[in-house]
LOFIFI-415792 format. One record per residue (C-alpha): x, y, z; residue number from 1; residue in one letter. Coordinates in nm, 2 decimals, m for minus. Example, Ala and Ser with C-alpha at 12.3 -4.5 7.8 and 13.67 -1.06 7.14 Angstrom:
% residues 2
SITE / 1.23 / m0.45 / 0.78 / 1 / A;
SITE / 1.37 / m0.11 / 0.71 / 2 / S;
This chain:
% residues 230
SITE / 8.50 / m7.94 / m16.01 / 1 / V;
SITE / 8.72 / m8.20 / m15.86 / 2 / H;
SITE / 9.02 / m8.07 / m15.67 / 3 / G;
SITE / 8.93 / m7.71 / m15.69 / 4 / D;
SITE / 8.95 / m7.47 / m15.40 / 5 / Q;
SITE / 8.61 / m7.39 / m15.27 / 6 / V;
SITE / 8.47 / m7.13 / m15.03 / 7 / P;
SITE / 8.54 / m7.17 / m14.66 / 8 / E;
SITE / 8.38 / m7.47 / m14.49 / 9 / A;
SITE / 8.12 / m7.25 / m14.31 / 10 / G;
SITE / 7.99 / m7.12 / m14.64 / 11 / E;
SITE / 7.70 / m7.29 / m14.82 / 12 / A;
SITE / 7.74 / m7.37 / m15.19 / 13 / M;
SITE / 7.51 / m7.26 / m15.47 / 14 / G;
SITE / 7.33 / m6.95 / m15.60 / 15 / N;
SITE / 7.07 / m6.75 / m15.42 / 16 / C;
SITE / 6.76 / m6.58 / m15.55 / 17 / C;
SITE / 6.86 / m6.26 / m15.37 / 18 / T;
SITE / 7.16 / m6.14 / m15.18 / 19 / S;
SITE / 6.97 / m6.17 / m14.85 / 20 / S;
SITE / 6.87 / m6.53 / m14.90 / 21 / T;
SITE / 7.09 / m6.78 / m14.72 / 22 / P;
SITE / 7.26 / m7.01 / m14.97 / 23 / A;
SITE / 7.13 / m7.33 / m14.80 / 24 / H;
SITE / 6.77 / m7.23 / m14.81 / 25 / V;
SITE / 6.55 / m7.44 / m15.05 / 26 / A;
SITE / 6.42 / m7.21 / m15.32 / 27 / V;
SITE / 6.09 / m7.28 / m15.49 / 28 / A;
SITE / 6.13 / m7.22 / m15.86 / 29 / A;
SITE / 5.87 / m6.99 / m16.00 / 30 / S;
SITE / 5.92 / m7.15 / m16.35 / 31 / S;
SITE / 6.11 / m7.48 / m16.34 / 32 / P;
SITE / 6.45 / m7.46 / m16.51 / 33 / S;
SITE / 6.60 / m7.72 / m16.74 / 34 / E;
SITE / 6.79 / m7.86 / m16.44 / 35 / D;
SITE / 6.47 / m7.92 / m16.25 / 36 / A;
SITE / 6.35 / m8.17 / m16.51 / 37 / G;
SITE / 6.68 / m8.35 / m16.56 / 38 / A;
SITE / 6.84 / m8.61 / m16.33 / 39 / S;
SITE / 7.15 / m8.82 / m16.32 / 40 / R;
SITE / 7.23 / m9.12 / m16.11 / 41 / P;
SITE / 7.41 / m9.04 / m15.79 / 42 / L;
SITE / 7.79 / m9.05 / m15.85 / 43 / R;
SITE / 7.97 / m9.31 / m15.63 / 44 / A;
SITE / 8.26 / m9.07 / m15.59 / 45 / D;
SITE / 8.22 / m8.77 / m15.37 / 46 / R;
SITE / 8.35 / m8.43 / m15.49 / 47 / P;
SITE / 8.71 / m8.34 / m15.40 / 48 / L;
SITE / 8.75 / m8.00 / m15.24 / 49 / W;
SITE / 8.97 / m7.79 / m15.01 / 50 / N;
SITE / 8.86 / m7.55 / m14.73 / 51 / A;
SITE / 9.01 / m7.20 / m14.75 / 52 / A;
SITE / 9.22 / m7.30 / m14.45 / 53 / E;
SITE / 9.29 / m7.64 / m14.28 / 54 / P;
SITE / 8.99 / m7.73 / m14.07 / 55 / V;
SITE / 8.94 / m8.00 / m13.81 / 56 / T;
SITE / 8.69 / m8.28 / m13.84 / 57 / K;
SITE / 8.52 / m8.16 / m13.52 / 58 / R;
SITE / 8.45 / m7.82 / m13.68 / 59 / E;
SITE / 8.31 / m7.98 / m14.00 / 60 / I;
SITE / 8.08 / m8.20 / m13.79 / 61 / L;
SITE / 7.97 / m7.90 / m13.59 / 62 / R;
SITE / 7.88 / m7.71 / m13.91 / 63 / Q;
SITE / 7.70 / m8.01 / m14.05 / 64 / R;
SITE / 7.49 / m8.03 / m13.73 / 65 / E;
SITE / 7.40 / m7.66 / m13.75 / 66 / E;
SITE / 7.30 / m7.69 / m14.12 / 67 / F;
SITE / 7.08 / m7.99 / m14.08 / 68 / W;
SITE / 6.92 / m7.85 / m13.77 / 69 / D;
SITE / 6.82 / m7.53 / m13.95 / 70 / T;
SITE / 6.77 / m7.62 / m14.32 / 71 / A;
SITE / 6.42 / m7.77 / m14.27 / 72 / P;
SITE / 6.31 / m7.44 / m14.10 / 73 / S;
SITE / 6.33 / m7.26 / m14.44 / 74 / F;
SITE / 6.15 / m7.34 / m14.76 / 75 / E;
SITE / 6.12 / m7.69 / m14.90 / 76 / G;
SITE / 5.97 / m8.01 / m14.77 / 77 / R;
SITE / 6.09 / m8.17 / m14.45 / 78 / R;
SITE / 6.09 / m8.52 / m14.60 / 79 / E;
SITE / 6.32 / m8.41 / m14.88 / 80 / I;
SITE / 6.56 / m8.25 / m14.64 / 81 / W;
SITE / 6.55 / m8.58 / m14.43 / 82 / D;
SITE / 6.62 / m8.79 / m14.74 / 83 / A;
SITE / 6.91 / m8.56 / m14.84 / 84 / L;
SITE / 7.05 / m8.58 / m14.49 / 85 / H;
SITE / 7.04 / m8.96 / m14.49 / 86 / A;
SITE / 7.20 / m8.98 / m14.84 / 87 / A;
SITE / 7.48 / m8.75 / m14.73 / 88 / C;
SITE / 7.56 / m8.94 / m14.41 / 89 / E;
SITE / 7.58 / m9.29 / m14.55 / 90 / T;
SITE / 7.90 / m9.43 / m14.70 / 91 / D;
SITE / 7.69 / m9.68 / m14.91 / 92 / D;
SITE / 7.62 / m9.54 / m15.25 / 93 / P;
SITE / 7.36 / m9.80 / m15.32 / 94 / A;
SITE / 7.17 / m9.71 / m15.01 / 95 / F;
SITE / 7.20 / m9.34 / m15.09 / 96 / A;
SITE / 7.06 / m9.40 / m15.44 / 97 / Q;
SITE / 6.76 / m9.59 / m15.29 / 98 / V;
SITE / 6.69 / m9.30 / m15.06 / 99 / V;
SITE / 6.71 / m9.05 / m15.34 / 100 / I;
SITE / 6.48 / m9.26 / m15.57 / 101 / D;
SITE / 6.23 / m9.32 / m15.29 / 102 / S;
SITE / 6.19 / m8.95 / m15.23 / 103 / A;
SITE / 6.17 / m8.88 / m15.60 / 104 / R;
SITE / 6.47 / m8.64 / m15.58 / 105 / I;
SITE / 6.64 / m8.52 / m15.90 / 106 / K;
SITE / 7.01 / m8.47 / m15.91 / 107 / L;
SITE / 7.10 / m8.26 / m16.22 / 108 / P;
SITE / 7.48 / m8.31 / m16.17 / 109 / T;
SITE / 7.47 / m8.65 / m16.00 / 110 / G;
SITE / 7.59 / m8.49 / m15.68 / 111 / Q;
SITE / 7.40 / m8.42 / m15.36 / 112 / L;
SITE / 7.50 / m8.05 / m15.35 / 113 / T;
SITE / 7.22 / m7.96 / m15.59 / 114 / L;
SITE / 6.88 / m8.13 / m15.59 / 115 / A;
SITE / 6.52 / m8.07 / m15.69 / 116 / Y;
SITE / 6.20 / m8.23 / m15.57 / 117 / D;
SITE / 5.92 / m8.34 / m15.80 / 118 / E;
SITE / 5.75 / m8.00 / m15.76 / 119 / L;
SITE / 6.06 / m7.82 / m15.89 / 120 / G;
SITE / 6.17 / m7.69 / m15.55 / 121 / C;
SITE / 6.55 / m7.64 / m15.54 / 122 / K;
SITE / 6.76 / m7.77 / m15.25 / 123 / Y;
SITE / 7.13 / m7.66 / m15.21 / 124 / T;
SITE / 7.34 / m7.86 / m14.98 / 125 / V;
SITE / 7.68 / m7.72 / m14.88 / 126 / P;
SITE / 7.98 / m7.93 / m14.98 / 127 / I;
SITE / 8.09 / m7.98 / m14.62 / 128 / Y;
SITE / 7.77 / m8.18 / m14.56 / 129 / C;
SITE / 7.86 / m8.42 / m14.84 / 130 / V;
SITE / 8.22 / m8.50 / m14.77 / 131 / C;
SITE / 8.53 / m8.39 / m14.58 / 132 / M;
SITE / 8.78 / m8.15 / m14.74 / 133 / P;
SITE / 9.11 / m8.28 / m14.85 / 134 / Q;
SITE / 9.29 / m8.06 / m14.61 / 135 / N;
SITE / 9.10 / m8.18 / m14.30 / 136 / V;
SITE / 9.30 / m8.23 / m13.98 / 137 / I;
SITE / 9.20 / m8.43 / m13.68 / 138 / D;
SITE / 9.44 / m8.28 / m13.42 / 139 / A;
SITE / 9.16 / m8.21 / m13.18 / 140 / D;
SITE / 9.02 / m8.56 / m13.18 / 141 / I;
SITE / 9.17 / m8.77 / m12.90 / 142 / V;
SITE / 9.12 / m9.14 / m12.90 / 143 / Q;
SITE / 9.01 / m9.25 / m12.56 / 144 / E;
SITE / 9.05 / m9.61 / m12.45 / 145 / P;
SITE / 8.73 / m9.80 / m12.50 / 146 / V;
SITE / 8.61 / m9.98 / m12.19 / 147 / A;
SITE / 8.43 / m10.32 / m12.23 / 148 / P;
SITE / 8.05 / m10.28 / m12.24 / 149 / P;
SITE / 7.86 / m10.36 / m11.93 / 150 / V;
SITE / 7.52 / m10.51 / m11.97 / 151 / A;
SITE / 7.25 / m10.32 / m11.79 / 152 / R;
SITE / 6.87 / m10.35 / m11.76 / 153 / V;
SITE / 6.70 / m10.03 / m11.85 / 154 / G;
SITE / 6.38 / m9.87 / m11.72 / 155 / S;
SITE / 6.06 / m9.92 / m11.92 / 156 / P;
SITE / 6.02 / m9.66 / m12.20 / 157 / L;
SITE / 5.70 / m9.71 / m12.40 / 158 / P;
SITE / 5.71 / m9.50 / m12.71 / 159 / L;
SITE / 5.50 / m9.43 / m13.02 / 160 / K;
SITE / 5.67 / m9.47 / m13.36 / 161 / V;
SITE / 5.53 / m9.29 / m13.66 / 162 / R;
SITE / 5.63 / m9.45 / m14.00 / 163 / L;
SITE / 5.67 / m9.24 / m14.31 / 164 / S;
SITE / 5.41 / m9.48 / m14.46 / 165 / L;
SITE / 5.15 / m9.31 / m14.24 / 166 / G;
SITE / 5.12 / m9.59 / m13.98 / 167 / Q;
SITE / 5.17 / m9.55 / m13.60 / 168 / D;
SITE / 5.30 / m9.82 / m13.38 / 169 / L;
SITE / 5.33 / m9.85 / m13.00 / 170 / S;
SITE / 5.66 / m10.01 / m12.89 / 171 / L;
SITE / 5.76 / m10.13 / m12.55 / 172 / E;
SITE / 6.12 / m10.03 / m12.52 / 173 / L;
SITE / 6.36 / m9.96 / m12.23 / 174 / T;
SITE / 6.60 / m9.67 / m12.17 / 175 / T;
SITE / 6.89 / m9.90 / m12.28 / 176 / T;
SITE / 6.72 / m10.00 / m12.61 / 177 / S;
SITE / 6.91 / m9.89 / m12.92 / 178 / T;
SITE / 6.79 / m9.75 / m13.26 / 179 / A;
SITE / 6.86 / m10.10 / m13.39 / 180 / M;
SITE / 6.61 / m10.25 / m13.14 / 181 / D;
SITE / 6.36 / m10.00 / m13.27 / 182 / V;
SITE / 6.42 / m10.11 / m13.63 / 183 / K;
SITE / 6.38 / m10.48 / m13.54 / 184 / R;
SITE / 6.05 / m10.42 / m13.36 / 185 / L;
SITE / 5.91 / m10.20 / m13.64 / 186 / V;
SITE / 5.99 / m10.48 / m13.90 / 187 / L;
SITE / 5.82 / m10.74 / m13.68 / 188 / E;
SITE / 5.51 / m10.54 / m13.59 / 189 / K;
SITE / 5.45 / m10.37 / m13.93 / 190 / A;
SITE / 5.54 / m10.69 / m14.11 / 191 / K;
SITE / 5.78 / m10.51 / m14.35 / 192 / L;
SITE / 6.01 / m10.68 / m14.59 / 193 / Q;
SITE / 6.27 / m10.56 / m14.84 / 194 / N;
SITE / 6.30 / m10.21 / m14.69 / 195 / V;
SITE / 6.56 / m9.99 / m14.53 / 196 / L;
SITE / 6.47 / m9.80 / m14.21 / 197 / L;
SITE / 6.61 / m9.47 / m14.07 / 198 / M;
SITE / 6.52 / m9.38 / m13.71 / 199 / V;
SITE / 6.49 / m9.01 / m13.63 / 200 / M;
SITE / 6.40 / m8.80 / m13.32 / 201 / Y;
SITE / 6.34 / m8.43 / m13.33 / 202 / C;
SITE / 6.47 / m8.41 / m13.69 / 203 / G;
SITE / 6.80 / m8.59 / m13.61 / 204 / K;
SITE / 6.90 / m8.93 / m13.74 / 205 / R;
SITE / 6.99 / m9.19 / m13.47 / 206 / L;
SITE / 7.27 / m9.43 / m13.56 / 207 / S;
SITE / 7.20 / m9.80 / m13.51 / 208 / D;
SITE / 7.39 / m9.80 / m13.18 / 209 / Y;
SITE / 7.24 / m9.49 / m13.03 / 210 / T;
SITE / 7.10 / m9.57 / m12.68 / 211 / V;
SITE / 6.77 / m9.41 / m12.62 / 212 / L;
SITE / 6.87 / m9.28 / m12.28 / 213 / E;
SITE / 7.15 / m9.08 / m12.44 / 214 / Q;
SITE / 6.88 / m8.87 / m12.61 / 215 / T;
SITE / 6.63 / m8.64 / m12.45 / 216 / D;
SITE / 6.34 / m8.88 / m12.53 / 217 / I;
SITE / 6.09 / m8.96 / m12.26 / 218 / S;
SITE / 5.78 / m9.17 / m12.21 / 219 / V;
SITE / 5.51 / m9.09 / m12.46 / 220 / G;
SITE / 5.74 / m8.92 / m12.71 / 221 / D;
SITE / 5.72 / m9.00 / m13.08 / 222 / V;
SITE / 6.00 / m9.15 / m13.29 / 223 / L;
SITE / 5.99 / m9.10 / m13.67 / 224 / Q;
SITE / 6.10 / m9.39 / m13.89 / 225 / V;
SITE / 6.16 / m9.33 / m14.26 / 226 / M;
SITE / 6.09 / m9.64 / m14.47 / 227 / V;
SITE / 6.27 / m9.68 / m14.80 / 228 / F;
SITE / 6.19 / m9.97 / m15.04 / 229 / P;
SITE / 6.50 / m10.16 / m15.17 / 230 / C;
């Protein structure tokens, strides 16, 4: 409900099968409910909510990271969690809808907080992963002056890229290559058109400007690239 007070930002939203089941665990429905068969288009407006107490952006971002790091460890399919993660992070409703449709995810309420996959498995995403609360504060975020970028030549970093289409590619990158460079090479080598790409490493999405040397990736590691038709 828009504008209503909700549980504290650290609490996941949704009902559980038992009192000992974490609220963010995907629960496989033994008999698909009516919700599992219904779906609405993703709403362009994100839900309005308030944390129990004012909370900083840094704390919300920390809780989001903890949730997405642990959610795929429970029930449910990893590719569905990845798709929900991508849809929650983007500010582009059209891209989010493409991700949801490509993964065949059903949204009974039109919001990302409650979803089902095509097998009837339920996924509950806490509200703080979908949007910031109205009473968020950014007092602990200090704006540092941005120094002009300095061009550097990185060391060779050959990597394998595994596409969600089932194809593997070998890319010759450098430590200063970015996720955007990965996308460009994937499009060229795989000859892909009219698609959206999401680069991931160890279950975490890499933004377009993430430099590979800023991650723990090393020679011979595997990058995952999700491919979404558009």
